[in-house]
C-alpha distance (Angstrom), angle and dihedral (degrees) to the residues before:
residue distance angle dihedral
M1 . . .
K2 3.81 . .
T3 3.76 119.8 .
K4 3.80 123.5 -154.4
T5 3.78 116.6 -129.5
A6 3.80 123.7 -155.2
F7 3.76 141.0 158.3
T8 3.74 116.9 -90.4
L9 3.80 120.1 -128.7
V10 3.80 90.4 -106.0
E11 3.81 91.7 52.2
L12 3.81 91.2 49.9
L13 3.79 91.0 50.8
V14 3.80 90.5 49.9
V15 3.82 91.7 51.0
I16 3.81 92.2 47.3
S17 3.80 90.3 49.0
I18 3.80 91.5 51.4
I19 3.83 92.0 49.0
A20 3.81 90.6 48.8
L21 3.80 90.3 49.7
L22 3.80 92.3 49.9
L23 3.82 91.3 48.8
S24 3.80 91.2 50.2
I25 3.81 88.5 54.3
L26 3.80 97.1 42.4
M27 3.83 100.7 43.2
P28 3.84 96.2 66.9
V29 3.82 89.3 45.7
L30 3.81 91.7 50.8
S31 3.81 91.4 45.2
R32 3.80 91.6 51.3
S33 3.81 90.8 47.6
R34 3.79 90.2 52.3
K35 3.79 91.4 49.9
Q36 3.80 91.2 48.0
A37 3.81 89.2 52.2
Q38 3.81 89.6 51.3
T39 3.81 89.3 51.9
V40 3.80 90.7 53.9
V41 3.82 91.5 50.3
C42 3.81 91.2 47.5
L43 3.81 93.1 50.4
S44 3.80 89.9 49.0
Q45 3.80 91.3 52.9
L46 3.80 92.4 48.1
K47 3.80 88.4 50.6
Q48 3.80 89.8 55.3
M49 3.81 90.2 49.9
V50 3.80 92.0 53.7
L51 3.80 90.9 48.4
A52 3.81 90.3 48.1
A53 3.82 89.1 52.7
Y54 3.81 90.2 54.9
I55 3.78 92.3 47.7
Y56 3.80 89.1 50.2
A57 3.82 90.7 49.3
E58 3.81 91.6 50.4
N59 3.79 89.0 55.7
N60 3.81 94.7 43.9
K61 3.81 107.6 50.0
N62 3.84 93.3 -85.1
Y63 3.82 94.0 -58.0
Y64 3.79 122.1 135.0
P65 3.83 118.9 -125.4
L66 3.79 120.3 -85.6
A67 3.78 116.9 -101.2
Y68 3.78 87.9 -131.5
D69 3.79 142.1 -11.1
R70 3.80 112.4 -153.2
K71 3.80 118.8 -165.5
V72 3.80 126.6 -174.8
V73 3.81 109.3 -164.0
D74 3.81 114.2 -173.5
G75 3.77 90.1 -25.6
I76 3.81 96.0 -48.0
G77 3.78 114.9 115.6
K78 3.78 127.7 -142.2
M79 3.80 127.5 173.8
D80 3.77 125.4 -163.8
C81 3.80 111.1 -164.7
W82 3.78 133.5 -168.2
D83 3.82 91.2 -98.1
F84 3.82 105.1 32.8
M85 3.79 137.4 20.1
D86 3.79 117.1 -136.6
S87 3.79 97.1 -124.2
D88 3.79 138.4 120.3
P89 2.94 104.4 -79.0
V90 3.80 98.8 23.1
K91 3.81 112.9 -113.2
P92 3.82 133.9 -160.1
G93 3.79 109.5 -81.8
I94 3.80 140.6 -108.2
L95 3.81 91.7 -71.9
W96 3.79 90.0 59.6
Q97 3.81 94.0 38.3
G98 3.80 89.1 -126.1
Q99 3.81 94.3 -58.0
G100 3.79 135.3 102.8
F101 3.79 139.5 39.3
E102 3.80 120.1 -35.0
K103 3.80 95.0 -153.6
I104 3.79 92.0 72.3
Q105 3.82 85.2 77.6
Q106 3.82 90.8 67.9
C107 3.78 117.0 91.6
P108 3.84 106.3 -145.0
S109 3.81 91.0 -136.8
F110 3.81 96.9 49.4
K111 3.80 118.4 89.3
G112 3.81 100.8 166.2
A113 3.77 133.2 95.2
S114 3.78 132.6 -87.4
N115 3.79 120.1 -114.5
M116 3.81 88.6 -126.0
T117 3.78 128.8 55.3
A118 3.82 97.9 -138.7
G119 3.79 110.6 96.5
R120 3.79 130.6 28.0
Y121 3.79 95.7 -127.3
S122 3.78 131.0 67.7
G123 3.78 148.0 163.2
Y124 3.81 107.0 99.0
N125 3.80 134.5 88.6
Y126 3.81 136.2 -162.7
N127 3.82 126.3 -138.8
S128 3.79 99.9 -97.5
S129 3.81 98.1 161.5
Y130 3.82 93.9 68.6
I131 3.83 113.2 -0.5
G132 3.79 113.2 36.9
G133 3.79 116.3 57.0
F134 3.78 128.2 -167.1
A135 3.78 141.9 -130.6
I136 3.82 131.0 -151.8
T137 3.80 118.9 -170.3
F138 3.81 129.7 179.3
I139 3.81 113.5 -157.7
S140 3.79 130.3 -174.1
G141 3.77 113.1 -168.4
N142 3.80 102.9 -42.9
T143 3.81 94.7 -28.9
I144 3.82 125.6 99.9
I145 3.81 105.6 -133.6
N146 3.79 98.1 -179.4
Q147 3.78 135.4 -3.0
S148 3.80 129.5 -173.9
G149 3.77 140.8 152.4
Q150 3.77 145.8 107.6
P151 3.81 121.9 -84.4
S152 3.78 119.8 -125.8
V153 3.81 116.6 -106.9
S154 3.77 128.3 -97.9
V155 3.78 121.6 -106.6
L156 3.81 86.3 -123.5
R157 3.82 91.9 61.9
I158 3.80 94.3 68.2
R159 3.81 108.5 92.2
R160 3.81 97.5 -176.5
P161 3.81 105.9 32.5
A162 3.81 93.1 169.4
A163 3.82 89.1 61.3
C164 3.82 99.9 40.5
A165 3.82 116.6 92.6
L166 3.80 117.4 -138.2
F167 3.82 103.3 169.8
G168 3.78 135.6 8.1
D169 3.79 150.0 151.9
G170 3.79 102.6 -60.0
Q171 3.79 118.2 -154.7
F172 3.80 142.0 146.0
S173 3.81 137.6 153.9
G174 3.82 92.3 -73.8
G175 3.81 98.0 49.5
A176 3.80 125.7 -90.1
N177 3.79 123.3 -21.1
K178 3.80 110.3 -155.8
F179 3.82 90.4 -150.3
M180 3.82 114.1 81.3
R181 3.82 112.9 -146.2
S182 3.78 130.2 -163.3
P183 3.84 115.5 -126.3
F184 3.80 91.5 -106.3
A185 3.79 126.8 34.9
G186 3.80 114.9 -71.5
P187 3.83 125.5 -160.8
V188 3.81 94.8 -82.3
D189 3.82 92.3 43.5
E190 3.81 90.3 55.0
I191 3.81 91.5 52.2
L192 3.79 91.9 49.5
G193 3.80 94.3 40.8
F194 3.79 87.5 -125.2
G195 3.80 112.7 167.7
D196 3.81 104.9 160.2
S197 3.79 97.2 88.4
W198 3.80 91.3 154.4
T199 3.82 88.7 75.6
G200 3.80 88.8 62.7
A201 3.80 94.9 53.0
Q202 3.80 127.8 127.1
G203 3.79 128.2 -104.0
Y204 3.80 117.0 -126.5
R205 3.80 92.5 -156.1
H206 3.81 102.5 131.9
L207 3.80 102.3 87.9
A208 3.84 88.2 -46.7
K209 3.82 91.6 -47.2
T210 3.79 133.6 105.7
N211 3.80 125.3 -139.3
I212 3.80 121.8 -131.6
G213 3.81 133.9 -172.5
W214 3.82 110.0 -149.0
A215 3.80 130.4 -149.7
D216 3.82 92.3 -111.9
G217 3.80 90.6 63.3
S218 3.80 97.1 -101.5
V219 3.81 127.8 121.3
S220 3.79 129.8 -154.3
S221 3.79 145.6 166.3
L222 3.81 117.7 -116.3
K223 3.80 126.2 -158.9
K224 3.81 101.6 -175.5
C225 3.79 112.2 93.6
F226 3.80 122.4 -167.6
N227 3.79 131.4 -163.8
P228 3.81 105.8 -178.3
L229 3.81 96.6 157.3
K230 3.79 125.4 123.2
P231 3.84 113.2 -85.7
V232 3.81 95.3 -102.0
M233 3.81 92.8 51.7
A234 3.81 94.4 35.8
R235 3.81 90.7 64.7
K236 3.80 88.2 65.0
V237 3.81 92.5 60.7
V238 3.80 103.7 94.1
V239 3.78 124.9 -146.2
G240 3.79 111.4 -80.9
T241 3.80 95.1 31.8
G242 3.80 133.5 83.7
F243 3.78 145.4 110.1
I244 3.80 130.8 -56.6
S245 3.81 95.1 -131.6
P246 3.84 134.7 28.8
D247 3.80 89.3 -121.4
N248 3.80 136.0 14.5
S249 3.82 94.7 -74.0
A250 3.83 95.6 107.4
Y251 3.81 91.4 49.8
G252 3.81 105.0 38.3
L253 3.78 133.0 88.0
D254 3.84 99.5 -118.5
């Protein structure tokens, strides 16, 4: 005679419990591994941005790219930024000299929106308080009516390149601002009268760390997060965002 063998209800419950226990152990490990992989990708992309900035400087008398170049032609505005050019179709920005792959501008750990419509990808910002200048030009027909701005700085002006941030994980309560701001007004901020530096803060979204590309070509992840703003402004800095130094030392040229 042949007898049929099968699991009892108790045995099935034991097996299910063991599988559930294993999943509860493995899921956090897998999630952390995925986040670590995203950090590696992000650091690699920041590295490419720093290298692109040096290539740009070599081709432009040692000057870094502008943060943005705004043109108003016969009343119609157009703004080319360091990451994207406002064209149809949209092209890689001033940093990339209009060439390359747009997707490099997307941080793999950032799922929010950009503060500007141009460009499908977002998550990074560029030191616009000290490094990247700006240009504003009003044109009528083929004639320049008015032109103003602040040139970007020279590579040679940075005295401590290993401690001067060029690019990083941009993030604030409204999404990702592509313009990195120092906690307190830098030279360009003073010219523009820009006082909302909290919008140019960094996102600590890589296992509670933020990634930075430095002027010496290196990249690193930082854990320390600072919020040195006045109480009224400090309340606008959401959890998980902040600045990489308690003053402007990690953003300035000296």
